[in-house]
C-alpha positions in Angstrom: 0.0 0.0 0.0 1.6 3.3 -1.1 1.9 6.2 1.4 -1.0 8.3 -0.1 -3.5 5.4 0.1 -2.4 4.5 3.6 -2.8 8.2 4.6 -6.3 8.5 3.3 -7.4 5.2 4.7 -6.1 5.9 8.2 -7.5 9.5 8.1 -10.9 8.8 6.5 -11.9 5.1 6.4 -10.8 4.0 9.9 -12.4 6.9 11.8 -15.6 6.6 9.7 -16.1 2.9 10.7 -15.1 3.6 14.3 -17.6 6.4 14.6 -20.5 4.5 12.9 -19.9 1.1 14.4 -23.1 1.3 16.4 -25.2 2.1 13.3 -23.6 -0.6 11.2 -24.1 -3.2 14.0 -27.7 -2.1 14.2 -28.2 -2.6 10.5 -26.5 -6.0 10.7 -28.8 -6.9 13.6 -32.0 -6.1 11.9 -30.9 -7.8 8.6 -29.6 -11.0 10.2 -29.9 -11.6 13.9 -33.5 -10.2 14.1 -34.6 -12.6 11.4 -35.1 -15.8 13.3 -36.7 -19.0 11.9 -40.4 -18.8 12.7 -43.3 -20.4 10.9 -40.9 -21.8 8.3 -39.4 -18.4 7.3 -35.7 -18.4 7.5 -32.8 -15.9 6.9 -32.3 -16.9 3.2 -36.0 -16.9 2.4 -36.3 -13.5 4.0 -33.5 -11.9 2.0 -34.6 -13.6 -1.2 -38.1 -12.1 -0.7 -36.6 -8.7 -0.1 -34.4 -8.9 -3.2 -37.3 -10.2 -5.3 -39.5 -7.4 -4.2 -36.7 -4.9 -4.9 -36.1 -6.2 -8.5 -39.8 -6.7 -9.4 -41.4 -3.6 -7.8 -40.2 -0.3 -9.2 -41.4 1.7 -6.1 -39.5 -0.7 -3.8 -36.3 -0.4 -5.9 -36.6 3.4 -5.8 -37.0 3.3 -2.0 -33.9 1.1 -1.6 -31.9 3.4 -3.9 -33.0 6.2 -1.7 -31.6 4.4 1.3 -28.3 3.8 -0.5 -28.2 7.5 -1.5 -28.7 8.6 2.1 -25.8 6.4 3.2 -23.7 7.9 0.4 -24.6 11.4 1.6 -23.6 10.4 5.1 -20.2 9.3 3.8 -19.8 12.6 1.9 -20.7 14.6 5.0 -18.2 12.7 7.1 -15.3 13.3 4.6 -16.2 16.9 4.2 -16.4 17.6 7.9 -13.1 15.7 8.5 -11.3 17.8 5.9 -12.5 21.0 7.7 -10.9 20.0 11.0 -7.6 21.7 11.6 -6.0 18.4 12.7 -6.5 17.0 9.1 -5.2 19.9 7.1 -2.2 17.8 6.2 -4.4 15.9 3.8 -4.6 18.9 1.5 -1.0 18.2 0.6 -2.4 15.4 -1.6 -3.8 18.0 -3.9 -0.2 18.2 -5.2 -0.5 14.7 -6.5 -1.6 14.1 -10.1 -5.3 14.8 -10.5 -6.1 11.5 -12.1 -4.1 9.6 -9.5 -5.8 11.5 -6.6 -9.2 10.7 -8.1 -8.5 7.0 -8.2 -7.3 7.1 -4.6 -10.5 8.9 -3.5 -12.5 6.4 -5.5 -10.9 3.6 -3.6 -11.8 5.4 -0.3 -15.4 5.7 -1.4 -15.6 2.0 -2.4 -14.3 1.0 1.1 -16.8 3.4 2.8 -19.6 2.0 0.6 -18.5 -1.6 1.2 -21.7 -2.5 3.3 -23.9 -1.5 0.4 -21.6 -3.0 -2.3 -21.4 -6.4 -0.5 -25.2 -6.7 -0.4 -25.3 -5.4 -4.0 -23.2 -8.5 -5.1 -26.0 -10.7 -3.7 -28.6 -8.7 -5.4 -26.9 -8.9 -8.8 -26.3 -12.6 -8.4 -30.0 -13.3 -7.7 -31.1 -10.7 -10.3 -29.1 -12.2 -13.2 -29.9 -15.7 -12.1 -33.7 -15.0 -12.1 -33.4 -13.0 -15.4 -34.3 -9.7 -13.9 -31.7 -8.1 -16.0 -33.1 -4.5 -16.3 -33.7 -4.0 -12.6 -30.4 -5.6 -11.6 -28.5 -3.5 -14.1 -30.2 -0.3 -12.9 -29.2 -1.1 -9.3 -25.6 -1.6 -10.5 -25.6 1.5 -12.6 -27.0 3.6 -9.7 -24.2 2.5 -7.3 -21.5 3.1 -10.0 -22.9 6.6 -10.5 -23.0 7.2 -6.7 -19.4 6.0 -6.1 -17.9 7.9 -9.1 -19.8 11.1 -8.3 -18.8 10.9 -4.6 -15.1 10.5 -5.5 -15.5 13.5 -7.8 -17.0 15.5 -5.0 -14.1 14.6 -2.7 -11.6 15.7 -5.4 -13.5 19.0 -5.6 -13.0 19.4 -1.8 -9.3 18.9 -2.2 -9.1 21.5 -4.9 -11.3 24.0 -3.1 -9.9 24.0 0.4 -12.3 25.1 3.1 -15.5 24.6 1.1 -18.3 22.5 2.6 -20.9 21.8 0.0 -22.6 18.9 1.8 -24.5 20.8 4.5 -28.2 20.0 4.8 -29.9 22.9 6.5 -33.3 22.5 8.0 -35.8 25.3 7.9 -37.6 25.0 11.2 -41.4 25.7 11.5 -42.3 28.5 13.9 -43.6 26.0 16.4 -40.2 24.3 16.7 -38.4 27.6 17.0 -39.9 28.0 20.5 -37.9 26.4 23.2 -40.1 23.4 24.0 -38.3 20.4 25.5 -39.7 18.2 22.8 -38.2 20.5 20.2 -34.7 20.0 21.6 -35.1 16.2 21.2 -36.5 16.6 17.7 -33.7 18.9 16.6 -31.1 16.4 17.9 -32.7 13.6 15.8 -33.0 15.7 12.7 -29.4 17.2 13.0 -27.4 14.4 14.6 -29.3 11.2 14.1 -30.8 11.6 10.6 -29.3 8.5 9.1 -30.0 6.2 12.0 -33.6 7.6 12.1 -34.1 7.1 8.4 -32.6 3.6 8.4 -34.8 2.5 11.3 -38.0 4.0 9.7 -37.1 2.5 6.3 -36.8 -1.0 7.8 -40.0 -0.7 9.9 -42.2 0.7 7.1 -40.9 -1.7 4.5 -41.3 -4.6 6.8 -44.9 -3.7 7.5 -45.6 -3.0 3.8 -44.2 -6.4 2.7 -45.7 -8.5 5.5 -49.1 -7.0 5.0 -49.1 -7.2 1.2 -51.9 -9.4 0.0 -53.2 -10.3 3.4 -56.9 -10.8 3.8 -58.0 -10.0 7.4 -61.2 -11.9 6.9 -59.4 -15.1 6.2 -56.3 -14.8 8.5 -56.4 -13.5 12.0 -52.9 -14.6 13.1 -50.6 -11.5 13.4 -47.9 -13.1 15.5 -45.3 -13.3 12.7 -45.9 -9.6 11.8 -45.7 -8.7 15.4 -42.3 -10.4 15.7 -40.7 -8.5 12.9 -42.4 -5.3 13.9 -41.1 -5.6 17.4 -37.5 -6.2 16.1 -37.7 -2.9 14.2 -39.2 -1.1 17.2 -36.5 -2.5 19.6 -34.0 -1.3 17.0 -34.8 2.2 18.1 -32.8 1.4 21.2 -29.6 2.9 19.8 -31.3 6.1 18.9 -33.0 6.3 22.3 -29.6 5.6 24.0 -27.9 8.5 22.0 -30.8 10.8 22.9 -30.3 10.0 26.6 -26.6 10.6 26.3 -27.3 14.0 24.8 -29.8 14.8 27.6 -27.3 13.8 30.3 -24.5 16.0 28.8 -26.4 19.0 27.2 -29.8 19.1 29.0 -28.9 18.0 32.5 -30.1 21.4 33.8 -33.7 20.5 33.0 -33.8 18.0 35.8 -33.6 20.8 38.4 -36.3 22.9 36.8 -39.7 23.1 38.6 -41.6 20.8 36.2 -43.8 18.1 37.5 -42.9 14.5 36.7 -46.3 13.9 35.1 -45.6 16.8 32.7 -42.1 15.4 32.0 -43.7 12.0 31.1 -46.2 13.7 28.8 -43.4 15.5 27.0 -41.6 12.2 26.3 -44.9 10.7 25.2 -45.4 13.5 22.7 -41.8 13.2 21.4 -42.0 9.4 20.8 -45.4 9.8 19.2 -43.8 12.2 16.7 -41.0 9.6 16.2 -43.7 7.0 15.6 -45.6 8.8 13.0 -44.1 7.0 9.9 -45.3 3.6 11.3 -48.7 5.0 12.1 -49.1 6.3 8.5 -48.0 2.9 7.1 -50.5 1.1 9.3 -53.3 3.5 8.5 -52.6 3.1 4.7 -53.0 -0.7 5.2 -56.3 -0.5 7.1 -58.9 -1.9 6.6 -57.7 -3.7 3.4 -54.9 -5.7 5.1 -55.6 -5.0 8.8 -58.7 -4.7 10.9 -59.0 -1.6 13.0 -58.4 -3.6 16.2 -55.2 -5.1 14.7 -53.9 -1.7 13.6 -54.7 -0.3 17.1 -52.7 -3.2 18.6 -49.6 -2.4 16.5 -49.8 1.3 17.3 -50.2 0.6 21.1 -47.5 -2.1 21.0 -44.9 0.0 19.1 -45.6 3.1 21.2 -45.3 1.1 24.4 -41.9 -0.3 23.3 -40.6 3.2 22.6 -41.7 4.4 26.1 -40.2 1.3 27.7 -36.8 1.8 25.9 -36.8 5.4 27.2 -37.6 4.3 30.8 -34.8 1.7 30.7 -32.4 4.5 30.1 -33.0 5.7 33.7 -30.6 2.9 34.8 -26.8 3.5 34.7 -25.4 1.1 32.1 -21.7 0.7 31.9 -21.9 0.9 28.1 -24.2 0.5 25.1 -23.6 -3.3 25.0 -25.1 -3.8 28.5 -28.1 -1.8 27.5 -28.6 -3.9 24.3 -28.6 -7.0 26.5 -31.8 -5.8 28.1 -33.1 -4.9 24.7 -32.4 -8.5 23.5 -34.2 -9.8 26.6 -37.3 -7.8 25.6 -37.1 -9.4 22.1 -37.0 -12.8 23.8 -40.1 -11.8 25.8 -41.9 -11.0 22.5 -40.9 -14.5 21.2 -42.3 -16.2 24.3 -45.5 -14.1 24.1 -45.9 -15.0 20.5 -45.5 -18.7 21.2 -48.1 -18.7 24.0 -50.4 -16.3 22.2 -50.2 -13.5 24.7 -49.0 -10.5 22.6 -51.9 -8.3 23.7 -51.1 -8.9 27.3 -47.4 -8.3 26.7 -48.2 -4.9 24.9 -50.2 -3.8 28.0 -47.4 -5.0 30.3 -44.7 -3.1 28.3 -46.8 0.1 28.6 -47.5 -0.2 32.3 -43.9 -1.1 33.0 -42.7 1.9 31.1 -44.9 4.2 33.3 -43.8 2.5 36.6 -40.1 2.6 35.8 -40.2 6.3 34.7 -42.0 7.5 37.8 -39.8 5.4 40.1 -36.5 6.0 38.5 -36.5 9.5 37.2 -35.4 11.4 40.3 -33.2 8.5 41.4 -31.2 8.5 38.2 -27.7 10.1 38.3 -26.2 10.7 34.9 -22.7 9.4 34.4 -20.1 12.1 33.7 -18.3 10.2 30.8 -20.7 7.8 29.2 -19.3 5.2 26.9 -21.3 4.9 23.7 -19.8 1.5 22.9 
């Protein structure tokens, strides 16, 4: 490995994967570990159905390409923000290298950053060409080629135009969010610091609901256990985002705990925030009701998902040594869902989750003492 490539990899690739390890582990979890064998549906069958839907449904393919584009934008934002840091100004010395050679080096950097997408693309292309879905598979390949080559060109532009930062996404806040509500602080953090994690989580949840409910006749089938299992996996996947929110509260909003606000009002504020976070799933469920879901089933999914979010928030009122210890409890909740599915007690479990979330919040809120230096990993 020549010195220029080694310098770029150590300065851009390694820090990127170190910073986004939690996000990538979450994606790996929901795409593999969360897909257990239930009712004859296994890991291979699950991914085959996803790829088949992707390559045979244009709207689904566009949605997946949108997710890939979001990941590419995240990569570009990371590279641009890194180049703006004073500690990495030495990288601009690479602009003295031949322009074509520098572009090829940056293209290699982009390919490594985009490796999680490209590795899955190989599987998509293999299945697509084997099943003779040539057009859709070729479009997926062409899209990724364009994204990678364009991203490398943008990186080259950054090296030539030192100090520029063209990848900033600025949000224009509605007047309601400009007022200093506590909920607005949490929403601003999600939209500014957790955009990719939020979008990936919502994309998984909404697509899972869409695919599992497609073609279902509620008059002929009343068993929703399989759907509830996958749905709960997506909802529990919000745990990483909830953990990061709590870390932000502990470090940047710790003053709020000493303000004269009743605990009941504090709980209502969290309910409002997580309801806003839950809106994409509510819209998806509403769109599938009553064609694929009865009103009572849709109400169950909304109550079940909302209760999981509140319970994940309440569990943050315990001092965990690191994120891994917290995820152990999240995994235990998933096992509880599996047990409830087997014994046909999902409705009772949803009520239990909601009641437990309320009890833990009111008992633990004022007993909780934030750690000074939380470890995200």
